[in-house]
VMD Tcl script that draws the C-alpha trace (Angstrom):
set ca {
  {55.99 92.82 161.50}
  {56.90 92.40 157.83}
  {56.31 96.13 157.25}
  {58.76 96.97 160.04}
  {61.41 94.69 158.59}
  {60.95 96.17 155.11}
  {61.14 99.69 156.53}
  {64.36 98.80 158.33}
  {65.86 97.33 155.15}
  {64.89 100.36 153.05}
  {66.28 102.76 155.64}
  {69.55 100.81 155.78}
  {69.86 100.75 151.99}
  {69.22 104.49 151.76}
  {71.81 105.33 154.37}
  {74.38 103.14 152.63}
  {73.78 104.84 149.27}
  {74.10 108.29 150.88}
  {77.37 107.22 152.49}
  {78.61 105.85 149.18}
  {77.75 109.10 147.39}
  {79.63 111.12 149.99}
  {82.71 108.97 149.41}
  {82.60 109.42 145.63}
  {85.83 110.29 143.86}
  {86.10 111.59 140.33}
  {89.33 109.65 139.83}
  {87.39 106.39 140.32}
  {85.49 106.93 137.06}
  {86.62 104.56 134.34}
  {86.57 105.96 130.81}
  {84.39 104.39 128.16}
  {86.47 105.90 125.33}
  {89.75 107.76 125.22}
  {89.90 111.03 123.28}
  {91.81 113.85 124.94}
  {90.82 116.34 122.24}
  {87.10 115.80 122.86}
  {87.62 116.00 126.62}
  {89.41 119.35 126.24}
  {86.65 120.69 124.00}
  {84.06 119.53 126.53}
  {85.86 121.42 129.31}
  {85.99 124.58 127.20}
  {82.27 124.39 126.38}
  {81.29 123.64 130.00}
  {83.37 126.52 131.36}
  {81.97 128.94 128.77}
  {78.46 127.79 129.67}
  {79.21 128.40 133.38}
  {80.42 131.93 132.57}
  {77.39 132.65 130.37}
  {74.98 131.45 133.09}
  {77.01 133.12 135.89}
  {77.53 129.77 137.64}
  {80.39 129.48 140.13}
  {81.86 126.24 138.74}
  {85.33 125.87 137.25}
  {85.55 122.62 135.28}
  {89.05 121.15 135.31}
  {88.76 117.45 134.41}
  {86.74 115.42 131.93}
  {86.27 111.72 131.26}
  {84.26 110.29 128.37}
  {81.95 107.71 129.94}
  {80.24 106.57 126.74}
  {81.67 103.37 125.29}
  {80.75 104.49 121.80}
  {78.94 107.27 119.98}
  {75.14 107.04 119.87}
  {73.97 107.81 116.35}
  {70.93 110.03 115.84}
  {68.64 109.24 112.92}
  {65.85 111.23 111.33}
  {62.38 109.78 110.67}
  {63.63 108.25 107.39}
  {66.58 106.53 109.07}
  {69.28 108.90 107.84}
  {72.06 109.96 110.21}
  {71.78 113.53 111.52}
  {74.44 113.41 114.21}
  {75.87 111.48 117.12}
  {76.01 112.03 120.88}
  {78.39 111.22 123.69}
  {78.33 111.50 127.52}
  {81.22 113.13 129.35}
  {81.60 113.34 133.14}
  {83.13 116.65 134.26}
  {84.80 117.58 137.55}
  {84.42 121.08 138.96}
  {85.47 123.17 141.89}
  {83.08 125.84 143.19}
  {83.83 129.28 144.66}
  {83.23 127.97 148.18}
  {85.96 125.32 147.78}
  {83.64 122.35 147.30}
  {83.97 119.91 144.42}
  {81.45 118.13 142.29}
  {80.89 116.20 139.11}
  {78.13 116.21 136.55}
  {77.22 114.44 133.34}
  {77.19 116.46 130.13}
  {75.90 115.27 126.79}
  {77.49 116.62 123.61}
  {76.64 116.23 119.94}
  {78.48 116.26 116.63}
  {76.67 116.98 113.37}
  {76.66 114.47 110.52}
  {78.39 115.87 107.43}
  {77.45 113.08 105.03}
  {79.11 109.94 103.74}
  {79.86 108.71 107.28}
  {81.76 111.86 108.26}
  {81.04 113.91 111.39}
  {82.03 117.43 112.36}
  {84.81 117.61 114.98}
  {82.97 120.52 116.60}
  {81.06 119.63 119.78}
  {77.69 121.12 120.66}
  {76.20 121.20 124.15}
  {73.02 119.11 124.41}
  {72.26 118.70 128.13}
  {73.66 118.65 131.63}
  {72.72 116.53 134.64}
  {72.67 117.42 138.33}
  {75.94 118.19 140.09}
  {76.92 115.67 142.77}
  {79.32 116.50 145.57}
  {82.56 114.51 145.49}
  {85.83 114.52 147.40}
  {88.10 117.29 146.14}
  {91.13 116.12 144.16}
  {94.13 117.89 142.67}
}
mol new
graphics top color blue
foreach p $ca { graphics top sphere $p radius 0.5 }
foreach p [lrange $ca 0 end-1] q [lrange $ca 1 end] { graphics top cylinder $p $q radius 0.2 }
display resetview
């Protein structure tokens, strides 16, 4: 009997999470940091990557979801760079919309200074969201 109740609870929880994902909206994402210049660079890099890989996405919106930069250190504890997570919104050729997490990096220049140039590090899975203008 307990197994049946647990199965029912798990099934209910799964169906609720699927419903919640289908109702996702990019505009509901709250930024961790505000930096329009970095968001624009992230869009440019993501769109160039899509072209290079012949992917049908067109990225049009970006929101930095990191609250602060994560510093990268070498084995001796010296800074080598810093990373940030940015959520990007895209429209596909078939008219669907999605969002995905990208991670970008800036190189450490020394004396606490970092390059303004962003480098692509990684990309997460694309999740379908409601299309927005």
